[in-house]
C-alpha positions, 0 to 999 in steps of 0.5 A: 507518497507514491514514491514510497508506496508504489515502490513496495515490493513483493506486495474478488476471488477468481477461479483457477483454470484457463489462460496459459497458467491453468495447470500451474495453479490447479493444485492451489485454489486461494479464497478470501478469508471471512473469519479468523481462526480462533485464538485469544490465549496468552502467548509469551513470544513469537517471531515474525518476519519482515520479507522486505528487510530491515526498516530504515526507521521506526519514526511514524513520520517515515511510515510509508514503506511496508517494512516500517509500517508493519512494525510501527502500526503496533506502537504508534497511534493516530487520532482516529483509527480504522475499524471494519471495512475502513470505517473510522473510529475514535483513537487518541481522539474521542471525537472530531467536530467539523464546524465548517469545510476547512476546520476540524476540532479534535477532542483528545482522549484523557489519561493516555500515557506514553510508554515512559509514563508521561501523559499525552497532552494537546502539546504533544498532538500539536507538535506531532501534527506540525512535525509531519507538515514541517519540510525539515521532517521530509515526511511523505505524509505532509501531502495530506494538507495544502500549504498554509494548514495550521494546527493549534491547541484550542483548549486543554483537551482540544486541538484545531486543524485548519486548512486554506481550502477543502479537500474531499480526501483529507478526513481519511488521513486522520487514521494514518501516520499523518495524524500519529502522535509521538512524545514531544519531549522525547522526540526533541531530546533524541533529535535526529536519532529519533526513530533510529536503533540508537534513539528509538521512539516514544508512543502510546500504542499496545506495544513498545520498543524493547530493542533494535539490534541493527542487522538482526532483529527488532523486539516489541513487548506488550504495553502493560499500561495500554489505555484500550483494555478491550484491545489488550495484547495476548502476545507478550513479546514479538521479535521481528526478523529481516529474512529477505531470501524467499527460500529461507522464508519458506524454510523458516515458516515450515519449520516454525522458526518463523511464526508468521509473515505478510506477503507470503512467497507465491511459490510457497502457497501449496507447501504452506497450505499443507504445513498445518498453519493458517494461510489467509488471503484478503482483497487488497487496495494494490494494483500492478500495472504498466506505467509509461515513463517516456512518450517520446519513443514508440509509446508515443503512438496510441496504436502501440500502447493499444497493441501492448494492452492487447498482448498481455495474457492477463488470466495466464499471469494470474494463474501461472505467476500468482497461482490464482491469488490475484484478479485481472483489472479493468481500471488502475484502482481495484474494486476493493478501493471503492470506499464510497459510492460503490454503485457509481464505481461499479457501473463505471468499471463495468463499462470498461472493456474486460482485460483479455489477450487478443494477439491478432488485433495487437498485430494489426495495430502494430502493422499500422504504426510507423513506430513499431520498429522502435525499441521499448525498454521495460524496467522491473524489479528483479527483487520480486520473483513474481514481477520478474516472471510477469515482465518476462511474459509481457515482453515475450507476448509483445515480441511475438506480434512484432514489437521490440521490447528489451527487459531491464531488470533493476535491483530494489534500490535501482527501481526505487530510484525511478520514483525520485530521479529523472536521471534514473528514468533516462532511457526507460520507456515503461515500467512494471509497478506494484503499489497500494492505496493507503485507504479506499478512495480512488481519487488519491491514486488518480491524482498522481497522474494529473498535469503537474503532479510530481509522479506524472513522470511522462508529462501526461497532460489531458486537461479534461482528466486533470479538471475532473480529478481536481473537481473530485478532490473538492467535491463533498458529495460522495456520488458526485465525487465518484462520478467525476472520478469514473469519467477521469478513469474512462479517459485514462483507460482510453489514453492508456498512459497506464495499463492495469494488469492485476490486483494481488491479494493480501497474504499472511501465514502464521503457525497452527499455534496462533489465531485471532487475526483476519488479514486486511491491508490496514495492517500497515496502519492498525495494530494487527499484532494485538489481534493475534493470540494462542490457538 
């Protein structure tokens, strides 16, 4: 799943000031929103932009890219759903029993209709869950379950899921696309066209697909027969556009041609704050970090990795590049992702060194290394203005203390290839990455760097680290699980196979005529559009 999530581009409030960018951030002081602007009146039509472009599919099985998830979350629903603070609530299942460590029994909501008027049945649920697990579907969400998982209808309104062995993160997937339900009859009828502009989709959510004009727009309309009357949409029609140029995005938001957008361009913060609409921020589950791809060169020397860590001007990048809408990170997984055992995670986080620039110490480490003259190729995506600036700042600082860093800008497509192709990674030592966790459980991100993981690109092999993460993945007690993760986190912080930089806020802007929506990163998997209304 890292392939999709980590490649999404453009993704604790810190005071603006200090660092190299204090002046740049002085005109704008972002704060995390705690209440939504009022707004519940009916609205005929809004235009919402997808800054990362047109979705490649609207099949929920493919819902692991921001552009796909932002739309699909309003149409297709999982068996459970996220409530406040990522607490699971009933969705298309009214409850779930857990008779033993490897079995879950879902009790389905009765009377739920697909948009075409057919009733959702246990057969639809079994088909949907099996479809995710089917290798032919090629869904990244199949990773939630080990090989050998079974899905069976065990009654008219019950479905039983069994896995060969317990996993401590499995239940969190119940509120993700891994457990999203589609119409079996419709999906089978459309075949390979399901999820495309030609075939469409068939789900149960508060919005249904009205049209998809390739290269132009996707239009959703409110589902008049939605089962959850408490969440009835106030916005009747939403048109999604695919404007990727940041200047055009800003102009559209200022003029009102675009009513709203997630992942607001950082350069637009001050302008949009004065435009009269609502620019809102939330803590995110998204880290930005340097990831070592090749340890056979200079970065194979721990002293070079330590020096690189000390060259980064963390607060300067937060202020100058992100205008204060981010905070430096001590560990790979940000604090907002501590969904349990918060005290254990906080103690482990506090024990790690505070990220700060120390060029003198970095230069001393470089002088002690026999590999300091070897070139370090740093890849980043040129599709992101912020990551371009951050990569440039990191390279400049590293060069100033004697390291030979060569920047390698990549298009979005080229950068995405790094996560699936060893050939694409050839000749690259380091990459600047922005990713996000699907839900607040640190172990799901740290497992990507265990020995043998597909996403452990440089072959990092620390037996103790892998053992601790594997233990956490099978530990039902939350405090004990967190204790294992914290120990593994400390090992990663020492080995520096990844160098955490910052966590950027979730951002959203919508016009003054709208209200009702308080941002959260769960917009990727929850029907956020149903919360919007007229101011």
